[in-house]
py3Dmol code that shows the C-alpha trace and the ligand (Angstrom):
import py3Dmol

protein = """\
ATOM      1  CA  MET A   1     126.988  52.521 151.006  1.00  0.00           C
ATOM      2  CA  SER A   2     125.698  56.088 150.648  1.00  0.00           C
ATOM      3  CA  ALA A   3     122.737  58.135 149.480  1.00  0.00           C
ATOM      4  CA  LEU A   4     123.323  59.888 146.167  1.00  0.00           C
ATOM      5  CA  ILE A   5     121.329  62.995 145.244  1.00  0.00           C
ATOM      6  CA  PHE A   6     121.016  64.292 141.686  1.00  0.00           C
ATOM      7  CA  ILE A   7     121.631  68.054 141.646  1.00  0.00           C
ATOM      8  CA  ASP A   8     119.697  69.563 138.792  1.00  0.00           C
ATOM      9  CA  ALA A   9     120.785  72.875 137.289  1.00  0.00           C
ATOM     10  CA  ALA A  10     119.455  75.147 134.570  1.00  0.00           C
ATOM     11  CA  GLU A  11     121.608  77.737 132.843  1.00  0.00           C
ATOM     12  CA  GLY A  12     124.300  77.257 135.467  1.00  0.00           C
ATOM     13  CA  HIS A  13     122.018  77.697 138.464  1.00  0.00           C
ATOM     14  CA  ILE A  14     120.948  75.027 140.918  1.00  0.00           C
ATOM     15  CA  LYS A  15     117.176  74.559 140.884  1.00  0.00           C
ATOM     16  CA  LYS A  16     115.232  75.057 144.117  1.00  0.00           C
ATOM     17  CA  ALA A  17     113.813  71.541 143.681  1.00  0.00           C
ATOM     18  CA  SER A  18     117.380  70.227 143.979  1.00  0.00           C
ATOM     19  CA  LEU A  19     117.812  71.928 147.352  1.00  0.00           C
ATOM     20  CA  GLU A  20     114.698  70.088 148.518  1.00  0.00           C
ATOM     21  CA  ALA A  21     116.085  66.814 147.140  1.00  0.00           C
ATOM     22  CA  LEU A  22     119.424  67.478 148.865  1.00  0.00           C
ATOM     23  CA  SER A  23     117.750  68.181 152.227  1.00  0.00           C
ATOM     24  CA  TYR A  24     115.560  65.092 151.814  1.00  0.00           C
ATOM     25  CA  GLY A  25     118.463  62.881 150.703  1.00  0.00           C
ATOM     26  CA  ALA A  26     120.657  64.053 153.589  1.00  0.00           C
ATOM     27  CA  LYS A  27     117.914  63.293 156.116  1.00  0.00           C
ATOM     28  CA  THR A  28     117.326  59.879 154.522  1.00  0.00           C
ATOM     29  CA  ALA A  29     121.059  59.131 154.777  1.00  0.00           C
ATOM     30  CA  GLU A  30     120.932  60.149 158.449  1.00  0.00           C
ATOM     31  CA  LEU A  31     118.010  57.767 159.047  1.00  0.00           C
ATOM     32  CA  LEU A  32     120.030  54.964 157.445  1.00  0.00           C
ATOM     33  CA  GLY A  33     123.206  55.869 159.340  1.00  0.00           C
ATOM     34  CA  THR A  34     125.114  56.634 156.157  1.00  0.00           C
ATOM     35  CA  LYS A  35     126.508  59.672 154.309  1.00  0.00           C
ATOM     36  CA  ALA A  36     124.921  61.780 151.590  1.00  0.00           C
ATOM     37  CA  GLU A  37     126.712  62.669 148.362  1.00  0.00           C
ATOM     38  CA  GLY A  38     125.652  64.704 145.350  1.00  0.00           C
ATOM     39  CA  ILE A  39     126.093  64.348 141.599  1.00  0.00           C
ATOM     40  CA  VAL A  40     126.056  67.260 139.198  1.00  0.00           C
ATOM     41  CA  LEU A  41     126.441  66.992 135.439  1.00  0.00           C
ATOM     42  CA  GLY A  42     127.894  69.901 133.465  1.00  0.00           C
ATOM     43  CA  THR A  43     129.283  73.256 134.534  1.00  0.00           C
ATOM     44  CA  VAL A  44     127.476  75.261 137.181  1.00  0.00           C
ATOM     45  CA  SER A  45     128.125  78.899 138.066  1.00  0.00           C
ATOM     46  CA  ASP A  46     126.654  78.578 141.588  1.00  0.00           C
ATOM     47  CA  ASP A  47     129.063  77.653 144.373  1.00  0.00           C
ATOM     48  CA  LEU A  48     128.791  73.860 144.620  1.00  0.00           C
ATOM     49  CA  ALA A  49     130.822  73.569 147.836  1.00  0.00           C
ATOM     50  CA  SER A  50     128.237  75.716 149.639  1.00  0.00           C
ATOM     51  CA  LEU A  51     125.643  72.976 149.017  1.00  0.00           C
ATOM     52  CA  GLY A  52     127.309  71.236 151.969  1.00  0.00           C
ATOM     53  CA  LYS A  53     124.939  73.222 154.149  1.00  0.00           C
ATOM     54  CA  TYR A  54     122.115  71.005 152.917  1.00  0.00           C
ATOM     55  CA  GLY A  55     123.857  67.954 154.328  1.00  0.00           C
ATOM     56  CA  VAL A  56     126.000  66.528 151.499  1.00  0.00           C
ATOM     57  CA  LYS A  57     129.617  65.776 152.335  1.00  0.00           C
ATOM     58  CA  LYS A  58     130.881  65.265 148.799  1.00  0.00           C
ATOM     59  CA  ILE A  59     129.720  66.286 145.314  1.00  0.00           C
ATOM     60  CA  HIS A  60     130.805  64.394 142.206  1.00  0.00           C
ATOM     61  CA  GLN A  61     130.926  66.643 139.164  1.00  0.00           C
ATOM     62  CA  VAL A  62     131.238  65.527 135.555  1.00  0.00           C
ATOM     63  CA  ILE A  63     132.219  68.267 133.135  1.00  0.00           C
ATOM     64  CA  ASN A  64     131.944  67.681 129.428  1.00  0.00           C
ATOM     65  CA  ASP A  65     130.611  69.814 126.561  1.00  0.00           C
ATOM     66  CA  THR A  66     128.011  67.198 125.642  1.00  0.00           C
ATOM     67  CA  LEU A  67     126.395  67.586 129.073  1.00  0.00           C
ATOM     68  CA  GLU A  68     125.444  71.211 128.551  1.00  0.00           C
ATOM     69  CA  HIS A  69     122.223  70.055 126.860  1.00  0.00           C
ATOM     70  CA  PHE A  70     120.018  67.677 128.800  1.00  0.00           C
ATOM     71  CA  ASP A  71     119.911  64.154 127.341  1.00  0.00           C
ATOM     72  CA  ALA A  72     118.134  61.653 129.616  1.00  0.00           C
ATOM     73  CA  GLN A  73     119.920  58.606 128.128  1.00  0.00           C
ATOM     74  CA  VAL A  74     123.401  60.098 128.510  1.00  0.00           C
ATOM     75  CA  TYR A  75     122.648  61.444 131.992  1.00  0.00           C
ATOM     76  CA  THR A  76     121.267  58.050 133.093  1.00  0.00           C
ATOM     77  CA  ASN A  77     124.359  56.256 131.806  1.00  0.00           C
ATOM     78  CA  ILE A  78     126.703  58.571 133.722  1.00  0.00           C
ATOM     79  CA  ILE A  79     124.679  58.522 136.932  1.00  0.00           C
ATOM     80  CA  ALA A  80     124.754  54.704 136.785  1.00  0.00           C
ATOM     81  CA  GLN A  81     128.561  54.890 136.635  1.00  0.00           C
ATOM     82  CA  VAL A  82     128.630  57.138 139.716  1.00  0.00           C
ATOM     83  CA  VAL A  83     126.230  54.802 141.545  1.00  0.00           C
ATOM     84  CA  GLU A  84     128.564  51.907 140.837  1.00  0.00           C
ATOM     85  CA  ALA A  85     131.674  53.822 141.934  1.00  0.00           C
ATOM     86  CA  THR A  86     130.108  55.168 145.134  1.00  0.00           C
ATOM     87  CA  GLN A  87     128.141  52.000 145.950  1.00  0.00           C
ATOM     88  CA  ALA A  88     125.135  54.253 146.548  1.00  0.00           C
ATOM     89  CA  LYS A  89     122.077  52.351 147.761  1.00  0.00           C
ATOM     90  CA  VAL A  90     119.549  55.183 147.764  1.00  0.00           C
ATOM     91  CA  ILE A  91     119.356  57.643 144.889  1.00  0.00           C
ATOM     92  CA  VAL A  92     117.205  60.756 145.182  1.00  0.00           C
ATOM     93  CA  PHE A  93     115.851  62.910 142.350  1.00  0.00           C
ATOM     94  CA  SER A  94     113.388  65.739 142.289  1.00  0.00           C
ATOM     95  CA  ASN A  95     110.236  64.556 140.524  1.00  0.00           C
ATOM     96  CA  ASN A  96     110.555  67.444 138.057  1.00  0.00           C
ATOM     97  CA  LEU A  97     110.858  67.100 134.282  1.00  0.00           C
ATOM     98  CA  ASP A  98     114.527  65.997 134.400  1.00  0.00           C
ATOM     99  CA  GLY A  99     113.958  63.624 137.326  1.00  0.00           C
ATOM    100  CA  LYS A 100     110.931  62.101 135.598  1.00  0.00           C
ATOM    101  CA  ALA A 101     113.061  61.441 132.518  1.00  0.00           C
ATOM    102  CA  ILE A 102     116.068  59.946 134.339  1.00  0.00           C
ATOM    103  CA  ALA A 103     114.694  58.083 137.384  1.00  0.00           C
ATOM    104  CA  PRO A 104     112.648  55.423 135.502  1.00  0.00           C
ATOM    105  CA  ARG A 105     115.540  54.803 133.073  1.00  0.00           C
ATOM    106  CA  LEU A 106     117.971  54.405 135.958  1.00  0.00           C
ATOM    107  CA  SER A 107     115.487  52.143 137.733  1.00  0.00           C
ATOM    108  CA  ALA A 108     115.335  49.814 134.710  1.00  0.00           C
ATOM    109  CA  ARG A 109     119.087  49.922 134.200  1.00  0.00           C
ATOM    110  CA  LEU A 110     119.986  49.150 137.839  1.00  0.00           C
ATOM    111  CA  ARG A 111     116.945  46.918 138.479  1.00  0.00           C
ATOM    112  CA  ALA A 112     116.208  49.233 141.359  1.00  0.00           C
ATOM    113  CA  GLY A 113     112.787  49.862 142.895  1.00  0.00           C
ATOM    114  CA  LEU A 114     111.479  53.359 142.203  1.00  0.00           C
ATOM    115  CA  VAL A 115     108.976  55.524 144.035  1.00  0.00           C
ATOM    116  CA  SER A 116     108.096  58.559 141.957  1.00  0.00           C
ATOM    117  CA  GLY A 117     106.083  61.384 143.509  1.00  0.00           C
ATOM    118  CA  ALA A 118     107.334  60.788 147.075  1.00  0.00           C
ATOM    119  CA  VAL A 119     105.909  63.212 149.630  1.00  0.00           C
ATOM    120  CA  ALA A 120     107.553  62.134 152.901  1.00  0.00           C
ATOM    121  CA  LEU A 121     110.760  60.681 154.286  1.00  0.00           C
ATOM    122  CA  PRO A 122     111.051  56.894 154.091  1.00  0.00           C
ATOM    123  CA  GLU A 123     109.937  54.799 157.062  1.00  0.00           C
ATOM    124  CA  THR A 124     113.026  52.755 157.897  1.00  0.00           C
ATOM    125  CA  ASN A 125     111.990  51.040 161.159  1.00  0.00           C
ATOM    126  CA  ASN A 126     110.494  48.055 159.413  1.00  0.00           C
ATOM    127  CA  GLY A 127     111.847  47.801 155.864  1.00  0.00           C
ATOM    128  CA  PHE A 128     111.942  50.845 153.594  1.00  0.00           C
ATOM    129  CA  VAL A 129     108.528  52.346 152.942  1.00  0.00           C
ATOM    130  CA  VAL A 130     107.952  55.568 151.026  1.00  0.00           C
ATOM    131  CA  LYS A 131     104.700  57.550 150.940  1.00  0.00           C
ATOM    132  CA  LYS A 132     103.630  58.917 147.568  1.00  0.00           C
ATOM    133  CA  ASN A 133     100.713  60.695 145.932  1.00  0.00           C
ATOM    134  CA  VAL A 134      98.361  58.608 143.789  1.00  0.00           C
ATOM    135  CA  PHE A 135      95.205  59.300 141.759  1.00  0.00           C
ATOM    136  CA  SER A 136      96.328  62.839 140.877  1.00  0.00           C
ATOM    137  CA  GLY A 137      96.902  63.768 144.510  1.00  0.00           C
ATOM    138  CA  LYS A 138      93.561  62.412 145.787  1.00  0.00           C
ATOM    139  CA  ALA A 139      95.108  59.637 147.897  1.00  0.00           C
ATOM    140  CA  PHE A 140      98.415  58.364 149.275  1.00  0.00           C
ATOM    141  CA  ALA A 141     100.094  54.994 148.828  1.00  0.00           C
ATOM    142  CA  ASN A 142     102.864  53.571 151.001  1.00  0.00           C
ATOM    143  CA  ILE A 143     105.306  51.709 148.779  1.00  0.00           C
ATOM    144  CA  SER A 144     107.708  49.185 150.240  1.00  0.00           C
ATOM    145  CA  LEU A 145     111.007  49.055 148.359  1.00  0.00           C
ATOM    146  CA  THR A 146     112.776  45.734 148.743  1.00  0.00           C
ATOM    147  CA  THR A 147     115.488  46.002 146.082  1.00  0.00           C
ATOM    148  CA  ASP A 148     119.140  46.459 147.009  1.00  0.00           C
ATOM    149  CA  ILE A 149     119.247  49.868 145.319  1.00  0.00           C
ATOM    150  CA  LYS A 150     116.302  52.185 145.899  1.00  0.00           C
ATOM    151  CA  ILE A 151     115.352  55.267 143.881  1.00  0.00           C
ATOM    152  CA  ILE A 152     113.113  58.057 145.128  1.00  0.00           C
ATOM    153  CA  ALA A 153     111.787  60.942 143.026  1.00  0.00           C
ATOM    154  CA  LEU A 154     110.588  63.605 145.470  1.00  0.00           C
ATOM    155  CA  ASN A 155     107.636  65.797 144.508  1.00  0.00           C
ATOM    156  CA  PRO A 156     108.628  69.480 144.255  1.00  0.00           C
ATOM    157  CA  ASN A 157     107.470  71.498 147.310  1.00  0.00           C
ATOM    158  CA  ALA A 158     106.839  68.309 149.315  1.00  0.00           C
ATOM    159  CA  TYR A 159     109.903  68.639 151.565  1.00  0.00           C
ATOM    160  CA  LYS A 160     111.225  71.784 153.230  1.00  0.00           C
ATOM    161  CA  VAL A 161     114.733  72.974 152.373  1.00  0.00           C
ATOM    162  CA  GLU A 162     116.863  72.592 155.508  1.00  0.00           C
ATOM    163  CA  ALA A 163     120.080  74.604 155.604  1.00  0.00           C
ATOM    164  CA  ARG A 164     122.656  73.933 158.307  1.00  0.00           C
ATOM    165  CA  GLU A 165     126.406  74.516 158.575  1.00  0.00           C
ATOM    166  CA  GLY A 166     128.994  72.888 156.342  1.00  0.00           C
ATOM    167  CA  THR A 167     130.686  72.782 152.976  1.00  0.00           C
ATOM    168  CA  ALA A 168     130.948  69.920 150.538  1.00  0.00           C
ATOM    169  CA  GLU A 169     134.080  68.597 148.908  1.00  0.00           C
ATOM    170  CA  VAL A 170     133.664  68.905 145.132  1.00  0.00           C
ATOM    171  CA  VAL A 171     135.454  66.160 143.210  1.00  0.00           C
ATOM    172  CA  SER A 172     135.723  65.629 139.504  1.00  0.00           C
ATOM    173  CA  PHE A 173     134.311  62.276 138.380  1.00  0.00           C
ATOM    174  CA  ASN A 174     136.033  60.747 135.400  1.00  0.00           C
ATOM    175  CA  ALA A 175     133.074  59.288 133.523  1.00  0.00           C
ATOM    176  CA  ASN A 176     132.936  57.407 130.291  1.00  0.00           C
ATOM    177  CA  ILE A 177     130.669  59.744 128.274  1.00  0.00           C
ATOM    178  CA  PRO A 178     128.467  57.867 125.795  1.00  0.00           C
ATOM    179  CA  ALA A 179     127.692  59.402 122.408  1.00  0.00           C
ATOM    180  CA  SER A 180     124.327  61.143 122.354  1.00  0.00           C
ATOM    181  CA  LYS A 181     121.679  59.765 119.989  1.00  0.00           C
ATOM    182  CA  ILE A 182     119.917  63.110 120.015  1.00  0.00           C
ATOM    183  CA  LYS A 183     120.721  66.068 117.801  1.00  0.00           C
ATOM    184  CA  ILE A 184     119.419  69.389 119.113  1.00  0.00           C
ATOM    185  CA  THR A 185     118.497  71.639 116.215  1.00  0.00           C
ATOM    186  CA  SER A 186     116.927  74.512 118.152  1.00  0.00           C
ATOM    187  CA  VAL A 187     116.001  75.503 121.688  1.00  0.00           C
ATOM    188  CA  ASN A 188     112.823  77.473 122.390  1.00  0.00           C
ATOM    189  CA  LYS A 189     113.015  78.912 125.858  1.00  0.00           C
ATOM    190  CA  ALA A 190     109.839  79.345 127.898  1.00  0.00           C
ATOM    191  CA  SER A 191     108.966  82.986 128.342  1.00  0.00           C
ATOM    192  CA  GLY A 192     108.014  84.492 131.709  1.00  0.00           C
ATOM    193  CA  GLU A 193     109.870  85.972 134.625  1.00  0.00           C
ATOM    194  CA  VAL A 194     109.620  82.914 136.896  1.00  0.00           C
ATOM    195  CA  PRO A 195     109.780  79.268 135.691  1.00  0.00           C
ATOM    196  CA  LEU A 196     106.408  77.603 136.353  1.00  0.00           C
ATOM    197  CA  THR A 197     107.737  74.428 137.956  1.00  0.00           C
ATOM    198  CA  GLU A 198     109.948  76.370 140.367  1.00  0.00           C
ATOM    199  CA  ALA A 199     107.432  79.051 141.298  1.00  0.00           C
ATOM    200  CA  GLU A 200     106.212  79.600 144.862  1.00  0.00           C
ATOM    201  CA  ILE A 201     103.237  81.590 143.546  1.00  0.00           C
ATOM    202  CA  VAL A 202     101.323  80.908 140.320  1.00  0.00           C
ATOM    203  CA  VAL A 203      98.734  83.169 138.679  1.00  0.00           C
ATOM    204  CA  SER A 204      96.603  81.133 136.291  1.00  0.00           C
ATOM    205  CA  GLY A 205      93.965  82.130 133.761  1.00  0.00           C
ATOM    206  CA  GLY A 206      91.132  80.304 132.025  1.00  0.00           C
ATOM    207  CA  ARG A 207      88.586  80.828 129.307  1.00  0.00           C
ATOM    208  CA  GLY A 208      86.843  83.390 131.522  1.00  0.00           C
ATOM    209  CA  LEU A 209      89.529  85.867 130.413  1.00  0.00           C
ATOM    210  CA  LYS A 210      87.838  85.871 126.960  1.00  0.00           C
ATOM    211  CA  GLY A 211      90.974  86.298 124.838  1.00  0.00           C
ATOM    212  CA  PRO A 212      94.783  86.596 124.798  1.00  0.00           C
ATOM    213  CA  GLU A 213      94.602  90.398 124.646  1.00  0.00           C
ATOM    214  CA  ASN A 214      93.280  90.401 128.235  1.00  0.00           C
ATOM    215  CA  TRP A 215      96.289  88.649 129.794  1.00  0.00           C
ATOM    216  CA  LYS A 216      97.913  91.948 130.718  1.00  0.00           C
ATOM    217  CA  ILE A 217      95.916  92.065 133.991  1.00  0.00           C
ATOM    218  CA  LEU A 218      97.275  88.616 134.912  1.00  0.00           C
ATOM    219  CA  GLU A 219     100.810  89.593 133.912  1.00  0.00           C
ATOM    220  CA  ASP A 220     100.605  92.681 136.136  1.00  0.00           C
ATOM    221  CA  LEU A 221      99.380  90.612 139.092  1.00  0.00           C
ATOM    222  CA  ALA A 222     102.090  87.987 138.480  1.00  0.00           C
ATOM    223  CA  HIS A 223     104.712  90.739 138.302  1.00  0.00           C
ATOM    224  CA  VAL A 224     103.852  92.287 141.691  1.00  0.00           C
ATOM    225  CA  LEU A 225     103.706  88.851 143.316  1.00  0.00           C
ATOM    226  CA  HIS A 226     106.892  87.634 141.584  1.00  0.00           C
ATOM    227  CA  ALA A 227     104.725  84.746 140.353  1.00  0.00           C
ATOM    228  CA  ALA A 228     104.748  82.462 137.313  1.00  0.00           C
ATOM    229  CA  LEU A 229     101.895  82.388 134.824  1.00  0.00           C
ATOM    230  CA  ALA A 230      99.817  79.295 134.039  1.00  0.00           C
ATOM    231  CA  CYS A 231      96.617  78.571 132.143  1.00  0.00           C
ATOM    232  CA  SER A 232      93.903  75.992 131.558  1.00  0.00           C
ATOM    233  CA  ARG A 233      94.095  73.630 128.622  1.00  0.00           C
ATOM    234  CA  PRO A 234      91.505  75.305 126.349  1.00  0.00           C
ATOM    235  CA  VAL A 235      93.500  78.523 126.687  1.00  0.00           C
ATOM    236  CA  ALA A 236      96.671  76.813 125.438  1.00  0.00           C
ATOM    237  CA  ASP A 237      94.744  74.856 122.781  1.00  0.00           C
ATOM    238  CA  ALA A 238      93.341  78.128 121.437  1.00  0.00           C
ATOM    239  CA  HIS A 239      96.922  79.536 121.340  1.00  0.00           C
ATOM    240  CA  TRP A 240      95.998  82.344 123.729  1.00  0.00           C
ATOM    241  CA  ARG A 241      98.993  81.230 125.801  1.00  0.00           C
ATOM    242  CA  PRO A 242     101.991  78.935 125.115  1.00  0.00           C
ATOM    243  CA  HIS A 243     101.591  75.216 125.873  1.00  0.00           C
ATOM    244  CA  ASN A 244     104.323  75.270 128.486  1.00  0.00           C
ATOM    245  CA  GLU A 245     101.897  77.211 130.710  1.00  0.00           C
ATOM    246  CA  HIS A 246      99.155  74.566 130.490  1.00  0.00           C
ATOM    247  CA  VAL A 247      98.591  72.898 133.868  1.00  0.00           C
ATOM    248  CA  GLY A 248      96.463  69.876 134.665  1.00  0.00           C
ATOM    249  CA  GLN A 249      96.152  66.195 133.965  1.00  0.00           C
ATOM    250  CA  THR A 250      97.517  66.537 130.441  1.00  0.00           C
ATOM    251  CA  GLY A 251      99.719  69.517 131.244  1.00  0.00           C
ATOM    252  CA  ILE A 252     102.260  70.246 133.952  1.00  0.00           C
ATOM    253  CA  ALA A 253     101.494  69.232 137.541  1.00  0.00           C
ATOM    254  CA  ILE A 254     102.530  71.928 139.993  1.00  0.00           C
ATOM    255  CA  ALA A 255     102.499  72.374 143.770  1.00  0.00           C
ATOM    256  CA  PRO A 256     103.177  76.037 144.547  1.00  0.00           C
ATOM    257  CA  ASN A 257     102.552  77.607 147.946  1.00  0.00           C
ATOM    258  CA  LEU A 258      99.861  79.807 146.392  1.00  0.00           C
ATOM    259  CA  TYR A 259      97.779  79.125 143.263  1.00  0.00           C
ATOM    260  CA  ILE A 260      95.463  81.899 142.072  1.00  0.00           C
ATOM    261  CA  ALA A 261      92.909  80.620 139.538  1.00  0.00           C
ATOM    262  CA  ILE A 262      91.179  83.338 137.552  1.00  0.00           C
ATOM    263  CA  GLY A 263      88.237  82.611 135.249  1.00  0.00           C
ATOM    264  CA  ILE A 264      88.833  78.850 135.468  1.00  0.00           C
ATOM    265  CA  SER A 265      85.841  76.576 136.136  1.00  0.00           C
ATOM    266  CA  GLY A 266      87.789  73.924 138.100  1.00  0.00           C
ATOM    267  CA  ALA A 267      87.223  70.834 135.957  1.00  0.00           C
ATOM    268  CA  ILE A 268      88.616  67.645 137.469  1.00  0.00           C
ATOM    269  CA  GLN A 269      91.307  67.436 134.769  1.00  0.00           C
ATOM    270  CA  HIS A 270      92.508  70.921 135.702  1.00  0.00           C
ATOM    271  CA  LEU A 271      92.428  70.202 139.442  1.00  0.00           C
ATOM    272  CA  ALA A 272      94.532  67.073 138.880  1.00  0.00           C
ATOM    273  CA  GLY A 273      97.517  69.273 138.117  1.00  0.00           C
ATOM    274  CA  VAL A 274      97.087  71.932 140.802  1.00  0.00           C
ATOM    275  CA  ASN A 275      95.404  70.342 143.825  1.00  0.00           C
ATOM    276  CA  ARG A 276      98.726  69.831 145.605  1.00  0.00           C
ATOM    277  CA  SER A 277      99.053  73.630 145.897  1.00  0.00           C
ATOM    278  CA  LYS A 278      99.269  74.671 149.557  1.00  0.00           C
ATOM    279  CA  VAL A 279      96.728  77.514 149.249  1.00  0.00           C
ATOM    280  CA  ILE A 280      94.242  77.940 146.389  1.00  0.00           C
ATOM    281  CA  VAL A 281      92.497  81.249 145.671  1.00  0.00           C
ATOM    282  CA  VAL A 282      89.710  81.247 143.101  1.00  0.00           C
ATOM    283  CA  ILE A 283      88.316  84.305 141.327  1.00  0.00           C
ATOM    284  CA  ASN A 284      85.209  83.477 139.316  1.00  0.00           C
ATOM    285  CA  LYS A 285      82.020  85.363 138.547  1.00  0.00           C
ATOM    286  CA  ASP A 286      79.915  82.216 138.919  1.00  0.00           C
ATOM    287  CA  PRO A 287      79.338  81.348 142.615  1.00  0.00           C
ATOM    288  CA  GLU A 288      78.512  77.785 141.523  1.00  0.00           C
ATOM    289  CA  ALA A 289      81.874  77.227 139.761  1.00  0.00           C
ATOM    290  CA  PRO A 290      83.228  73.831 140.924  1.00  0.00           C
ATOM    291  CA  PHE A 291      86.647  75.347 141.683  1.00  0.00           C
ATOM    292  CA  PHE A 292      85.224  77.039 144.815  1.00  0.00           C
ATOM    293  CA  LYS A 293      84.892  73.567 146.411  1.00  0.00           C
ATOM    294  CA  ALA A 294      88.684  73.111 146.162  1.00  0.00           C
ATOM    295  CA  ALA A 295      89.494  76.699 147.150  1.00  0.00           C
ATOM    296  CA  ASP A 296      90.899  77.934 150.451  1.00  0.00           C
ATOM    297  CA  TYR A 297      89.756  81.465 149.587  1.00  0.00           C
ATOM    298  CA  GLY A 298      87.326  82.590 146.922  1.00  0.00           C
ATOM    299  CA  ILE A 299      86.237  85.851 145.371  1.00  0.00           C
ATOM    300  CA  VAL A 300      82.934  85.838 143.473  1.00  0.00           C
ATOM    301  CA  GLY A 301      83.314  88.613 140.958  1.00  0.00           C
ATOM    302  CA  ASP A 302      84.264  89.729 137.496  1.00  0.00           C
ATOM    303  CA  ALA A 303      87.993  89.125 136.902  1.00  0.00           C
ATOM    304  CA  PHE A 304      88.259  92.370 134.940  1.00  0.00           C
ATOM    305  CA  GLU A 305      87.207  94.321 138.036  1.00  0.00           C
ATOM    306  CA  VAL A 306      88.737  92.193 140.789  1.00  0.00           C
ATOM    307  CA  VAL A 307      92.232  91.490 139.409  1.00  0.00           C
ATOM    308  CA  PRO A 308      93.360  95.124 138.781  1.00  0.00           C
ATOM    309  CA  LYS A 309      92.101  96.075 142.278  1.00  0.00           C
ATOM    310  CA  LEU A 310      93.997  93.142 143.792  1.00  0.00           C
ATOM    311  CA  THR A 311      97.171  94.161 141.944  1.00  0.00           C
ATOM    312  CA  GLU A 312      96.854  97.757 143.168  1.00  0.00           C
ATOM    313  CA  ALA A 313      96.232  96.624 146.761  1.00  0.00           C
ATOM    314  CA  ILE A 314      99.321  94.349 146.693  1.00  0.00           C
ATOM    315  CA  LYS A 315     101.429  97.166 145.202  1.00  0.00           C
ATOM    316  CA  LYS A 316     100.378  99.431 148.099  1.00  0.00           C
ATOM    317  CA  MET A 317     101.162  96.737 150.667  1.00  0.00           C
ATOM    318  CA  ARG A 318     104.666  96.323 149.255  1.00  0.00           C
TER     319      ARG A 318
END
"""
ligand_1 = """\
53
FAD
C 91.124 63.869 128.714
C 91.035 65.310 129.111
C 92.141 65.917 129.636
C 92.092 67.268 130.008
N 93.199 67.858 130.554
C 93.113 69.128 130.992
C 94.213 69.753 131.633
O 95.301 69.189 131.755
N 94.067 71.030 132.070
C 92.897 71.730 131.937
O 92.827 72.891 132.373
N 91.841 71.157 131.333
C 91.919 69.893 130.849
N 90.850 69.345 130.227
C 89.702 70.207 129.930
C 88.759 70.370 131.126
O 87.836 69.315 131.181
C 87.981 71.699 131.034
O 87.289 71.727 129.822
C 88.882 72.928 131.112
O 89.725 72.864 132.237
C 88.033 74.179 131.180
O 88.861 75.303 131.062
P 88.396 76.688 131.682
O 88.053 76.496 133.095
O 89.451 77.679 131.329
O 87.120 77.080 130.803
P 85.576 77.006 131.137
O 85.156 75.673 131.574
O 84.899 77.591 129.935
O 85.409 77.971 132.385
C 85.546 79.357 132.338
C 85.208 79.895 133.717
O 85.417 81.294 133.725
C 84.367 81.888 134.473
N 84.254 83.275 133.978
C 83.741 83.702 132.805
N 83.877 85.031 132.703
C 84.444 85.464 133.834
C 84.838 86.725 134.326
N 84.661 87.849 133.596
N 85.417 86.796 135.544
C 85.608 85.684 136.310
N 85.270 84.458 135.889
C 84.691 84.336 134.671
C 83.159 81.050 134.218
O 82.205 81.193 135.251
C 83.766 79.655 134.161
O 83.750 79.031 135.446
C 90.894 68.011 129.838
C 89.764 67.355 129.322
C 89.842 66.043 128.945
C 88.611 65.373 128.394
"""
view = py3Dmol.view(width=600, height=400)
view.addModel(protein, "pdb")
view.setStyle({"model": 0}, {"cartoon": {"style": "trace"}})
view.addModel(ligand_1, "xyz")
view.setStyle({"model": 1}, {"stick": {}})
view.zoomTo()
view.show()
């Protein structure tokens, strides 16, 4: 028996969310008195052995050309093979886009209970109970997993990365690679300096910015803060910004350490995707804007005056 953690990589680099999943999986294994192992699919340029410092003793790697493009069905099939070979009883994913695509498939395949959106370590004193977010982050539910194999998809930014000493043994896993049913004809990469789902700081704009030509002030602020850009849904619907920046109930759900909302009213559907942010700063010219109720800090003012001043002040501080 072991805990198996899926190590997610993009363009050869391990995602920060995977380091959180590794730290979480290693601690879970410790609670259960077992060992933690990792699984990585495809080639990775980062040093895999160094991931041992997050608590994994062994990493199973499957290298095959077909794995260079993400295919949830193929990935699920291979992970199931590794689960069988390692007799893993707890499997941990990050609840990011890849984890959301694989974990439910693996759950159905292995008939394993799944908690997606976990926010805390499992309670193992009396059964196996995992706390998760429900109702778009408005409440918590404690889910008891009673199946032999248990799957947890950990919300990004919900568990601190814990680095210790140690290196992992990296072993090649000889998997039976199924043929992909998907043919990739083109790949459109998201623009932006920092990927939105990985970002610690997010600068987000709404209809209050009036038009796409005004995004330069947000880009400048995002640049000095090394932040990702996001937007409200009407902004993406109007093609002011690409859809991959749309956050909210029908967009991407994020949980950065700092979310700066500029010219966004704070509709409930928008808040649903950002209210897990650790600190929310709202800049809006309307003191009655609903977003102020969810904000930790607020600036009542015109974005076109406030944002350039903020950018200049941060530049000076740095
Ligand atoms: C089923 C459903 C799903 C939805 N899903 C989403 C979702 O996922 N994400 C999402 O964002 N929305 C979603 N919406 C839409 C949502 O209800 C709101 O309509 C939307 O979030 C409003 O976007 P906004 O705040 O950018 O624009 P507005 O509501 O028009 O607000 C603009 C804000 O900018 C302020 N402002 C104006 N000028 C300035 C200035 N110069 N300086 C500073 N502030 C200024 C105004 O005071 C106002 O508060 C959904 C709606 C439905 C019905």
